[in-house]
N, C-alpha and C positions, 0 to 999 in steps of 0.2 A: 774548677780551681777554687781554693778557699777564699772567697770574698763574700762580703755581706754587710749588712747595716751595723753590725757590732763594731767593726773597725773602719768602715767607710768603703765605698765602692772600689777605690783604686789602691787599697792597702791589702797586702797578703798577710792575713792574721790567723792566729791559732789560739785555741783555749787549751790550757795545760793544767792537769791535776797531778799533784805530786804527793807522795807519802813515803815515810820511812818506817821501818819495823826493826825492833831489836828484842830478842828473847833473852832477857837477863839484864840488859841495860847497865853495863855493857854485856854483850853476848853476841851470838850469831845475829847478823844484821843484814838488811837488804833495803834497796831503794826501789820504788815503783813509780811509774809515771804513765800518763795517758795524754796523748795529744790529739785534739779534734780540730777539724777545720771549722770555719765560722758557721757552717751549716749543721754542725754537730756530728759529722761523720768521723769515726775513729780512724786516724792515720797511723798512729803508733801506740801500742800498748806493750810496755816492757817492764820487767822486773830483773834486778841484778843483785846477786849475793855479793856483799862487800867485805866479808870476813867478820871478825869480832869487833864490834864497835858500839857506840851509843846511839840511841834513837835520834837525838838532835843532829848528830853527824850524818846519819842515814837520811834525815829530812833534807839537809843541805845537799847531799850528793844526789838525791833524786831531782832536786831543782837544777843542779848543774848539768846532769845528764840530759834532762828534758830541754834545757835552754840550748845545749849543744846540738841536740837533734833538731830543734826548731830552726836553728841557723842553717843546718844542712838542708832543711826544707825551704830555705830562702825566705824565712819569715821576716816581715817588717814590723809586725806588731804581735804582742802576746798578752793574754790575760791569764795569769797564774792563780790557781786556786789551791789552797792548802788548809788542812785542819790543824796545823801547828801554829798556835798563836805566837809562840816565840819566834819562829822563822819569819812569819809575816810582819810582825812588829819590828824585828831587826832590819829587814829589808826596807821597810818604809821609814826607818830612822826613828821610830818611836821608842825603841829599846836600844841601849848600847850593847855591843858584843863584848862581853867581859871574858868569856871562856877562851883561853888561848887555843884550844883545839878547834874552835869555830872561826877564828879570825881569818885564816887563810881561805877557808871556804867562802866566807862573807866577801872578801876581796875579789875572789873569782866571780861570784855572782854579780857584783857591781860592775866588773869589767864586761861580763856578758850582757848585762842590762844595757850598757852603752851602745851595743851593736844594733839595737832595735829603735825604730822611729817612735814606737809607742810601747811602753812597758807598764803593766798594771798588775798588782798582786792583791789578792783579797783572802780573808779568812772565811772558811766555810765550816759547817758542822761536820763532825766525823761521818755521820750517816750519809752525807752528800758526797763523800769521797770514796765510796766503796770500790770503784774500779781500780784506782791507784793503790788502795790498801790491799786489795786482792792480788794485784801484780807483785807487790813486795812480799806478801806472805807466801805466794806460790813459789817465788824464788827461794825462800827459806825452806819450804817443804821439799823442793827438788834437791837441794843440797843435803837435807837430812836423808832422803831416799838414796841419793848417790853414795853417801857415806856408809849406809847400811849395806850397799852392794860391793864395796871395795874388798879386795882380797886381804887376807890376814897379813899383818906386818911381815916384811921380808920376802913375801911372795909376789911375783909379777903378774900372776894370773891364778885361776882357780884349778889348774891342772894338777897341783900337788896334793 
């Protein structure tokens, strides 16, 4: 079970890395997240295409999806790591959320934050966030490959 000195012996805690990706900003976008137990074992590594969107919105969605997964894992404590300075500083209250497109996501994160006994978020260098970055970019690459395999418009399959 995910326990250890990072969160205390009696606390079920997870370390979460999140990243968003947008090719074009706005453009095709994806969220990526990795959840590890307190011993460093990967529990969830996921990437999800979110349609055309901005990088900042993709960062927020990665955090929301990761926090929802952590709650499904019955987490009591989370340490969130992100290479998005904007995301981290907004969640910590150091920056205001001015962008209307982020306000709803921010509110959702704050509601999710309240579900944990311990919630901490920290900024990390991009190089230290490779797994979450890879998960987001692989989701974008898969969509691109899938789009290349779709039948021509108006056809339901490749038989014609």
